[in-house]
N, C-alpha and C positions, 0 to 999 in steps of 0.2 A: 208363477210359483217358484219359491226359492227353498233350497235345502242343500246341506252338504252332501246329501245322497246323490245329487246330480253333478258332483264334482267330476273333473276329467278322468280321474283314476277309476271311476266306476262305470264310465261309458264303454260301450263295446269296442274292442280293439279290432282294427281292420288290417288285412294283409293281402298282397297281390297274389300270393301263392297258396294253393289249397294244402291242407294237411292238419296235423294235430299241433296245437300250440296252447300256451297258458293264457287264459283270460285274466286270471289272478292266481294267487298261490293255492287256492282251493277249488278252482273251477277250470275245467278243460274246455277249450273251444276247438271244434273240428270244422274247418272250412272245407266243405264237401263238394267234390266234383268226381264222383266215382263211388268207392265203398271203403269201409273199414270195419273192424270188429270192436265190440264194446260189451261191457258187463250189462246184462239185462237189468233194467230198473235204475240204471245210472243216469238216464237222460232227464234233465231238469227243464230244458226248453229247446225249441228248434224253430227255424224259419226256413221257408222255401219248400221245394218239392222233395220230401225225404220219406223213404220207406224203411220200416224196421221188420226184420225177419228173425224170429227165434230159432236158435240152433241147438244141436246137441241131443235131439230125441232119437231113441232107438239105437240099434247096433251094439257093438261091444262096449261102448262108453256107458250105456245104460246098464249093462250087465255088471260091469266093474263097480259102478257107483252104487248099485243096489246092494252089492255084497260088502262094500267097505265104508260107505258113507250114509248119512241121512239125506233128506231132500236138500237140494241146493239151488243156487241161482245160475241159470244157464247163460251162455253168451248169446249175443244177437249180432246179426249182420246189418249194417246201416249203409244204405245206398241212396244215390240221387244227387241233387244239387241244392246247396243251401248251407246254413250254419246250424250246428248241433252243439249244445252245451251239456257237459256231463260232470257229475260230482258223486261223492260217496260220503255221506255223513259228515260233511265239512272237513274231511281229511285233507292233509297237504298233498298236492299233486306234483309229481316230478316227471320230466321227460328224459328218456334214454334213447339214444340213436345207436343202432347196431349197424356195423359194417360187415361186408362179406368176410367170413372166417370167424366172426364173433359168435359166442354162444353164452347165454345167460339163463341161469336157473332162478325162477321167481316164485315166491310163495303165492299160490293161486288167489288167496284172499286179498292180495294187494294189486292185482291186475285190474286196471280201469278200462283201457282201450289200447288198440294197437293196429298198425297198418296191415292190410290183408296180404301184403307182399311178404310178410314174415312167415317162416315155418315155426310150428309149435307142436309140442308133444307132451303128454302127461307121463311122468316117470317117477318111479319110487326113489326116494332119497336114499342114497347109499348108506348102508349101515343101520337103517331104521328097522328092518325086519318087521315084526309086529309088536315092538316094545311099547309104543306110546301112541295115543290118539292125538297128539299135539301137532301132527302134520307128517304123514307118511309119503305124500306125493307132492311133487312140484311141477310147474310148467316150464319146460325148457324151450327157449326161443333162439332161433338162428336165422341167418340171412341178412337182408338189407331192409331197414325200415325203422320206424319210431314206435316206442312203447310208452304209455303213460301208466305210472304206478302211484299208489297212494301210501302214505305213512301217517301214523298217529304221532305227530310231533316232528321236530327236526331230527333227521337221522345222522348217524356217524358212519363214515366209510372206513373200514378197517383193512389195512394191508396184511395179508396172511404171510408175514415174514417170520412168524413164530407160532407155537401152538395156540390156537384160537378157539374159544368156547362161547357159545351163544344160546340163550333161551330160544327154543324152537319158534315160539310165537313172536319173538322180536326180530328174527332173521327175515329180512325183506327179500333180498336177492343176493346171488353170489356168482362168481365165475364158474361156468359149468364144468371146467376142467378140475376143480378142486376135489380132493378126496374128503368125503363126509362120513361122520359116524355119530351114533347115539350112545350116550353113556348115562348110567344112573348116577345121581348126585353123590350117593354114598361112595362110589368109586373114586370120586374127585375130592372126597373129604368135606363135602358141603352139606351133608345131612339133609335137613328139611328146608334149607334156605332157598331152594329153587323150585319152580313149578307151581307157584301159588295159583295161577290161573287155570291149570289143568287138574289140580289135585294129584298130579304125579310128579316125580322128581327125576326129570331127564334134562340133559343139555346136549347140544350139538357140537361136534368138533369139526374143524376145518384144517386141512393141511395141503400144501402145494404152493403154486405161484398164482396169486390172484387177489381178489378182494371180497369182502362181505359188507353188505349194507344193513345196518341195525337201527331199528326205530326205538325211541325211548319209552316203550310200552310192551309188556308181555301179554297183553290181552288182545284177542282178535277184534277188529273193528265191528261195532254192533251191526247186526243184520246181514253180515256176509257169510257166516257159517250156515249150515243146514238148518232146517226148521225144526229138527228134533231137539231134544234137550240133553244136557249133561255131556257125557263123552261122545255120544252120537253126533251132537251138534258140532262140536269142535272137530271131530273127525271129518265131517262133511265140508269143512272149510276149504280144502284144496281141490279135491276132485269134484265135490258137490257144486262148487261155484263155477267150475269150468265146463261141466257136463250137464246136459239137460235132463228133464224128467223122462 
């Protein structure tokens, strides 16, 4: 049988070391000998002796989510030995390695998988208050390990060396030490030019020393936000996707 489908670039990539790595620009491969964390529903294939355990049920997480979000997609713990392939709506996948002392705030809708050695917490974005349903909470990662994030298109990394403003749905991640704020577009003289995806007119501001990763899309990736509709759906995108039912 012959086909360009069977070209070398489409064959499974092998590595001698376990861990998270790119199979291609839209597919994550986890060579598993232990455990890692992943977004539930992101597994597209696996080989070997692998177990999947849904996480996030009960406790304070469920209470917060029920108050502030719609239904969401919980995390799962993946353990065993073998190979696991993960993706999310053919979004671009990027790997970020954190070293001790690093801290990164990530939009929950863009977290695909991460090493279980990392610490993470759900925190309200500074300056958000209850102004917008475009994303009040983010997941802050710290420690030593690798994270796989997704973007809708090729992102740009902005150095926050001057006042920086980003659509909340386009902000993928940023240095956790940055000061953030939410502003109405009218305050910036932008009128109705912002917030088309949310029906609201808000933008995020960043100040301090660090960076912001911005995707070329203001709309959340399909299927990542909560199962509710309208504002409830988009509000569920951050907490809802990281906390279980």
